[in-house]
C-alpha positions in Angstrom: 105.5 86.9 76.8 106.2 90.7 76.7 103.7 93.4 77.6 104.3 97.1 77.9 103.8 99.8 81.0 102.1 102.5 80.6 103.4 105.8 81.8 101.2 107.1 84.5 101.0 109.1 87.6 101.3 107.8 90.9 98.0 108.7 93.1 98.9 107.8 96.5 100.8 110.7 98.3 103.9 108.9 100.3 103.8 109.2 104.2 107.0 110.4 105.6 108.5 111.9 109.1 111.0 111.1 111.6 110.6 109.4 115.6 113.9 111.0 116.8 114.5 109.2 120.2 112.7 106.4 119.0 113.3 102.9 121.2 115.9 100.8 119.8 115.2 97.2 120.5 114.1 94.3 118.2 110.8 94.5 116.7 108.7 91.9 115.8 107.9 90.4 112.5 104.5 91.9 110.9 101.2 90.0 111.5 98.9 90.8 108.8 98.8 88.0 105.9 101.2 88.0 102.8 100.1 90.2 99.9 101.4 89.9 96.1 102.9 92.9 95.1 103.7 91.8 91.4 102.3 88.4 90.3 104.1 88.5 86.7 100.7 89.0 85.3 100.6 92.9 85.1 101.6 96.2 86.6 98.6 96.4 88.6 98.5 98.4 91.5 102.1 99.9 90.6 103.2 103.3 88.1 106.7 103.8 86.3 108.4 107.0 87.3 110.9 107.5 84.8 111.3 106.1 80.8 112.6 102.7 82.1 111.2 99.9 79.1 109.4 97.7 81.8 107.8 94.7 80.1 106.3 91.6 81.4 108.8 88.7 80.3 108.0 84.8 81.9 106.4 85.7 84.3 109.1 88.9 85.6 109.1 92.6 85.4 112.5 93.3 82.9 114.0 96.0 81.5 117.2 97.5 80.1 117.2 100.5 78.7 116.3 103.9 80.3 116.1 104.9 83.7 113.4 105.2 86.5 111.3 102.6 88.9 108.3 100.9 89.5 106.5 102.2 92.3 103.4 100.9 94.6 100.5 103.3 94.9 100.0 102.1 98.4 102.5 103.2 101.4 104.0 101.0 103.7 104.9 102.1 107.6 106.2 98.9 109.2 106.4 95.1 107.0 108.4 92.3 105.8 108.8 92.5 102.1 109.9 89.4 99.7 110.9 89.8 96.2 113.6 87.6 93.9 115.7 89.7 91.3 117.8 88.6 88.4 120.9 91.0 87.0 123.5 91.0 85.0 126.9 91.5 86.5 127.0 95.9 85.4 123.4 96.7 86.7 122.8 99.4 88.7 119.5 98.6 90.3 118.2 98.7 94.2 114.6 98.1 96.1 113.7 101.7 97.8 111.3 101.9 100.8 109.9 104.5 102.6 109.9 107.1 99.8 108.8 110.3 101.0 108.1 111.3 97.3 106.7 108.9 94.9 108.3 111.1 92.0 111.5 112.2 93.2 113.4 108.9 94.6 116.6 108.8 95.3 119.0 107.8 98.0 118.0 110.8 100.4 114.5 110.3 99.9 114.3 106.7 100.5 115.6 103.9 101.9 118.1 102.3 99.2 118.3 98.7 99.4 120.9 98.4 96.9 121.6 95.8 93.8 124.8 97.1 92.2 127.5 94.4 92.9 130.0 96.9 90.1 129.7 100.1 92.2 132.3 102.2 91.8 132.9 103.1 95.6 131.7 99.3 97.2 131.0 100.9 100.6 127.0 100.5 99.7 127.0 98.1 97.2 124.2 95.3 96.9 123.5 94.7 100.3 123.5 97.6 101.7 121.3 100.5 102.5 122.8 103.5 101.0 124.3 106.0 103.5 123.0 104.1 106.3 124.8 100.9 106.5 127.4 99.0 104.8 126.7 95.9 104.1 128.2 92.7 106.4 128.9 90.6 103.4 129.9 90.6 100.2 128.2 88.8 97.6 128.0 88.4 93.9 124.4 88.6 92.1 125.6 88.3 88.7 123.4 85.9 86.3 121.5 84.2 88.7 118.4 84.8 90.6 118.8 85.8 94.0 116.4 86.4 96.9 116.2 89.6 99.2 114.5 89.8 102.5 113.9 93.4 103.4 112.3 93.9 107.0 111.3 97.6 108.7 109.9 97.7 112.1 109.9 101.1 113.6 114.0 102.4 112.9 114.9 98.4 112.8 115.5 97.8 109.7 117.0 94.3 108.1 118.1 93.3 105.1 118.3 89.4 104.0 120.3 88.2 100.7 120.0 84.7 99.8 119.9 83.9 103.7 122.4 85.6 104.8 122.1 88.8 107.1 124.2 91.7 105.5 122.2 94.6 107.2 120.9 95.2 110.5 120.6 98.3 111.7 118.7 101.5 113.1 117.7 104.8 111.8 114.6 106.7 112.3 114.9 109.0 109.3 111.9 107.9 107.2 108.7 106.2 108.9 106.5 104.9 105.9 106.1 105.3 102.1 105.6 103.6 99.0 107.8 100.9 97.9 110.2 101.5 94.3 112.2 98.7 91.8 115.1 100.4 90.8 116.0 100.2 86.8 119.2 102.0 86.5 122.1 100.0 84.1 122.6 95.9 82.7 119.4 94.1 82.9 117.3 94.1 85.7 114.5 91.7 86.5 112.0 91.3 89.5 109.2 88.3 90.6 107.9 86.8 93.4 107.3 90.3 95.1 105.2 90.4 98.2 104.7 92.1 101.1 103.4 91.5 105.0 102.1 94.3 107.1 100.7 95.5 110.2 
C-alpha cells in the first residue's frame, strides 16, 4: 500500500529560546500519557518540508528520493520520544527535535539526533547529536529495524539506540519546538513514532 503526502505549510509556529544557567541535574521521565505521532496509516499531524518522496509502505513512512523532512504541527518542550527506523547503509537521515523554525530545519536550528552510519566525519555519526555530543558507542544500523529512545527534559538530553545509551549530556541552546524526520540520501523508513510529554 502506498500513499503520497501532499505538500503543505506548517501551521504551528515553533517555540525556541535559551535558558542560560539552567541547573544541570537529572530530569524525571515525562508524566503524560503516550501519544501516537505516526500510526502508519496516514500523515495526519505531519507536514512536508522539501521534496522528499514520502509515502506509506507497510505501516512505515518511506522515502528514497529528493530531500526534506516530515515535521509535526505541534511543538514540544520536555518529552520522551520513541520510534523505529530502517535505513540502507548509505542513508543520511536524522530525528530533529526542539526546532526553532519549522521551515528552516538543520543542526543549527534544532538538535539533530543523527542517522548517518557512513558520515565522512564520524564524530557525530548515528547515535550522536550533531555539534553537541558524540555517540559513546558506534553502532551500525543499515538494513535492519532500529529503535531510538530520545529524552529531552530541560537541558538534559539522552539518546538510546537499540537499548544502548549513546548520548547523555546537557545543553540549553534550544528549549522547545516541533519534531522533524529527515530524508537526505539512501532509503529511509520510520514507524511506531510516539511521544510522552509533560
